[in-house]
N, C-alpha and C positions, 0 to 999 in steps of 0.2 A: 356663258352663252350670249350675254348681252341684252337679254330681254327683261331683266330686272325681276324675274320670277322668284329667285331666292330671297331677295330683299323683301318682296311682297309677302312671302311665306313667313319670314321673321315677324313682320307686323301682324299677320293673321294669328300666328301662334301666341304672340304677346297679348293681343287683344282678347282672343278667345279664352285663353287661360288666365287672364288677368295677372300677367307677370308684372309685379310692382317694382322690382328692383331694375335699375337700368342695366342693359346688357353691356358687357365689356366691348370697347372698340376693337375692331379687327377680329371679331368672332368668326371662326371658321364655319363654313357650311357643312363640314364633316363632323362637327361636334355632336355627341349623342343628344338626341332630342328628348328621350324619355329615360328615367331611371336616376340612380344616385350620381352618375357622372355627368348628368345634363346641366349645362349652365342655366337652363330655364327652371330647374327644380321641379320637373313635371312627373306625374305618375300615370298609372293606367287609366284612371278616370279622365285625366286631361287628354290622353290619347283618343278616347272616344269622342270628346268634344272637337279635337283637331280633325278627325276623320269626317265628322258631320259637316264642319265648316268648309273643308276642302272639297267634299263631294258637292256641296251646294254651289260654291263659287266657281269651280272649274268643270262641273258636269262630268266628273269621272266617278267610277265606282271602285271602292276599296273593299274587297270581299275577304272573308275568312280571317281568322285570328292570325294564322301563320303569315299570310300575305301582308296584313296590316303591320305586323311586327317588323317585317323586312322593309316595308315602305317607310315606316316611321323611325328608322334607325337614325336618320339625320335630315337636315334640310336638303342636302344634296340628293339623298335617295328619294325623298318625297318629290322634289322638283323633277328628277329624272322620270319617275312614275307618271307624274302629271303630263309631262311633255310627250311621253310615249302612248298615253291613253286618251288624251282629250281630242275632241273632234276638231277638224280643220287642219291647216297646214302644220306640219310638225318639223 
């Protein structure tokens, strides 16, 4: 998209969840964000922290467990949700 949102989300996730290991170069935005296959090594408690941080920063609302599970599949799904729900030009 060219707006740097995905890179910013990588930083927010790493800072919010205190990811100590450096992320591999060339990490795909489609990598799983939560769960055993996640390069971040995040779990459901981390997901709650990510939701809170994203809601505060981007003024979007991520409701319901089912919705949040879909939104938090990857950086790509999270950035698509933010773009389609934040106020202002989209």
